[in-house]
N, C-alpha and C positions, 0 to 999 in steps of 0.2 A: 236573180241572185247576184249581188254586187261583189266587187273584188275583195272587200273586207271579209265577207261571209266565206268566200272560197278559201281565203288565207286562213281564217279561223278553223275551217274544217281540216285543211292540210296540217296545220299546227297540231290539232288535237289527235289526228290519226297517227302522225309521226311520233308524237310524244308518248301517247298511250301505247302504241305499238312497240316503241323502244323499251318502255318499262316492262311490258309483258315478255318481250324477247329476252331481256336481261334476266328475268326470273328463270327462264328455261336455260339460258347460258350458265347460270349458277349451277343448276343440276348437271349440265353437260361437263363443266370443268371439274367439278368434284368427282363425278362419276369416272371421268378419264383419269383423274389423279389416282383413284383406287383401282384402276384397271377393270372397271365394269364395262362390258361390251355394249355399244350403242349402235342400233340399227340405222336410225335416221335422225338428223337434226334439221327441222324444217323452219324456214323463215315464212311467217304467215301460216294460215290454216288451210287444210285441204278443201277443195281438190287441188292436186298438184299441177303447177304450171310447167315446171321443167326441172330436170335434174341438173344441179350445178357441177358437182364433182364428188368423188369418193376419197376419203382420207382415213387411213387406218381402220378400214372395214365399216366406216360410217358414211352413209349417203347424206350429202347436204343438198337440200331441195328448196325451190322457191314455189310458194303456193298462192292461190288466187285471193284468198281473204286476207286483206292487209292489216291484220291485228296480231302482234306478238309472234308466236311460233310454238314449236313443240319439240320435245326431246324424247324419242321412243327408245327405251332401253330394251335390250334383248332379255327375254324371259322375265318380264316385269311381274307376272303372277304365277310363275311356275318354277319352284325351287329345283326341279330336275334339270333345268337348262344350264349347262355348265358355262360359267363366265357371265351369266345373266344377273340382273339385279336381285331377284328373289333368292338366288343361290349364294349371294354374298353374305358375309357375316353380319351380325346385328349392328355393329358399330359403323361399318361401311354404309349399310342401308340408312342408318340414322343420319350420318353426315350428308349422304347424297339427297335424301328426301327433304332435309331441312335447308339445303343449300340455296334453293330458289328464294325462299322467304328471307333468308339471311342476306342474300344479295340485294333484294328490294329494300330491306331495312338499312343496309349500308348506303345504298343510293339515297334514300330519304335523309339519312344523317348528313351526307355530303351536300345535298341540295339545301337543307335547312341551314347548314353552316355558311353556304354562299349568301343566303338571304340575311342571316344574322351579321355577317361581315359587312354587308352593305349598310346596315343601320347602326351597328355597334351593339355592345352588351351593356345593359343598364347597371350602374353602380348602385346597388340596392342599399348600401350603407351611407349614401350621400343624398340629402334632400335638397332639391332645387325648385325654385319658383318658376312655373311655366307661364302662368297668366295672372293678371291682377284686375280685380273688379273696380269699376269707376266709383269714386267717393267712398272707398272702403278704408278701414284702418290701415291696411297695407299701403295703399296709394297715398294716404295722408301722411304716413310716417316716412315716405320716401323710398320704399322698397320698389324694385324693378324686376321684370322677368330676367332670369339668369342668375339671380342672387342665390347663393348656397347658404342654408341655415345650419350653422354649426352648433349653436347653443340656444337653449330656451331658459332664461334666467341662468341658473348655474348648472343645468343639466345638459350633458352632451346629447346631440341628436344623431341617431344612427339609422333611423328609418322613418318613413312617412307616418306609420302608426304611432310611433313614440310622440311625434310632434302633435298629432291630432289629439291624443290622450292628454297630454300636458295642457293643450289649449282649452280643452273642455273643463279642466280643473281650475282654470284661471279666468273664467268669463266675468267681465266687468272689472277686472283688476289690471293695472298697468304691468306689463312684462317687459323684460329686456332680451333682445335677440342679438346674438353675435352672428354676423353674416360675413361671407367672403364674396367680394365683388371684384372680378378681374385680378385676383391674386392678393387683394388688400382686405384686411379685416375691418369691419365697421360695427359700431354699436347702434342699434335701432330700438326705440321705445314705442310701444303702442298698447292699446287696450282692446282685447277681443270682445266682440259684441255678444250680448246675451240673446238678442232677437234679430239675427241678420235677415236681410231680404231673402225671399224664396230663391233657391238655386245658388245661394252664396253661403260660405262658411263664416265663422266668427271673425276671422282675419280678412277674408276676401281674396284668397289666393287659390290657384290650381297648382297642386304639388306634383312632382314627378322625380325621376332620377336622371342625372346626366348620363350620357352615353359614352362608353369608352370604345375608341376605334380598335378593331382587332383584324388580324388577317384571317383568311379562310381556315388555315391550319389551327389558329388559336380558337376559332369558333367551333371546332369539331365537338368538344365536350358539350357545348350548349346545343349543337345540332343533334347530338345523341340524346340529350335530355328532352328535346322537342319531340323526337321520335318515340321515346318511351311514354311521354305524356299522351301521344296519339293512341298508343296501345291501351293505356289506362282508360281513356275515354271510350274506346271500343268495348272494353270489358265491362264498364259500368253501365252501358246503355240498357242491357237486360235487367239489371238491378233497379235502375231508375223507372223502367216501365212497370216492373212488378210493384214498386212502391207507389205508383201513380204520380210520380214527380215529372213525368214526361207524357204528353198527350200522344197516344198511339197514332192518331191521325197525322201527326207531324213527322212520323218516322215511316220510311218506305225504302225498300230495296231499289237499287238503280241498275239498269243495264248500261252498256256503253252509250246508248242513245240518251239516257237520263243524265249521265255524267257530262256528255257533250252539251246538253241543254243548259246545265249550270255554267259550264265553262263559257259558252257563247254569250250568255246573259252578263256574266261578270266582265267578259272582254268588251262587250258593247258599252256597258256603263263606264268602263275604264277609258275607252276611246273618246267618249263624250265629255269626260271630266275636263274642266278648264285647266287644271294643273297637270294634265297628262304629258308625259315625256316617254320617248322610246325606252329609256333606262328603267323607268317605273314599270312599263309594260313587261319588260324582260324579267324583272324581279318578281312581279306578280305571277308571271307564267311559271317561273321556277318554284315559287311557293306553292302554287296550286298542284303541281305535279309531284312535289315533295309529299304533300298530304296523300295523294293518290298512291304513290309508291309505298308509303308507310301502311296505308289501309290494306293494300294488296298483300304486303308481307305478313301483317298480323292476321288478316282474315284467312289466309291459306294455312295458318297454323291452328285454326280452330278444329276441334275433334269431330269433323264432319266427314262421313264416308265419301270416298273418291277424291277428296282434297288431300294435300300433303299431310295436314294435321290428322286426318282420319287414318292414313297409313301409319303415321307415327304412333297413333294410339294402339294399333295392333302390334307395335313393336314392344310396348311396355311390359307385357307378360314375359317376353323373352329376355328383356333387359333385367327385370326385377327378379324373376323366378326361374329363368333359363328354361321356360316352357313356351314353345312356339304354337301359335294358333294355326291349325291346319289350313293350308292354302285354299282349299275348296270353300271353306266357310268365309275366309277373308275376301276371296274374290266375289263370292255371292253378295256379301254386304256392300262391297264397293260397286258392284253392278247395280244393285237396287238404289244405292245412294246416288250414283251417277244418273240413273234414269229419273229420279226425283228432282235432282238439280237441273236437268235439262227441261223438265216440265215447268219448274219454278222460273227458270230464265226465260222460257217462251212467254209465260204469263207476265213477267216483269217487262219484257220487251213490248208486249202488246199494250200494257198499261202506260208505258212511257210514250207510246205513239198516240193513244186515244185520250190520255190525260197527262199531257206534258207538264213537267214540274215548272212552276213559275216562282221566281224568287220575289220576296216582298220588296 
């Protein structure tokens, strides 16, 4: 094992461990805010390595398995335990149970914002030429990469689709383009081709949007939208599977081992790229774990027994109808759900070892 492999393993363990620990910290902070008693907050998973300290009746511990952590509330499944989680009112439980996922989604938003601030935000109402094909009408007319197309004949251009549609209506006819080049407006005349070469359009240009430089703070709305888009993709996967639009063989659950396999392959390809720079590596690292944080946040909200979403589901009758599901039934469902999840995770771990995921 070379030094790059060791570094990749350490990066992965620390980053994924931090994301998982932050999830538990979200539960801890909101629970403390609402004065719910917490027995132990552990860094890593048991078995316990050592007791660090005790603060306000909460034991802080360091554990052997270096992934994430846990927050053990007093009376999690017993409403009779005074000061415990199950004894708290429904709104306290709602806030405390959802806090972990919300923390992960906030982290994903921030990480996506950092990535977006690095590249900028596309100005979607401005159409810019990125590339020009050789011997194309665009090259022959004198267009160059970086030109901004403002008008097509007398029509203002506010999107790439507008320009494409107008071009298709003018095949074989001379058109007039108003462009902006380095702050100056120019008139360009050309004739879109009816039968362009394969891989080229009628004009022979690759279009895009110029990027606007923004700070991380300014990029937060776009980071939030990127996080929401991740959630939409997660929710649409079952629908696409049912419709047959996605091959089930291409979809599989991943254990931390499987996620590491993907990360290490992406990292190796990145290091071998000719244009690799440490800054590029850092941005790709942030982007990868932004996706992981968003996926963890949304997946934990799914209505699956033993997950936060499953516990939130049992809160709905109490919130909507002021009728609480008896604790013994809820605990039984979560126990069964947890047992099934453990079996599934064991199976997924085994699959990730005997049939490692390989990126195309």
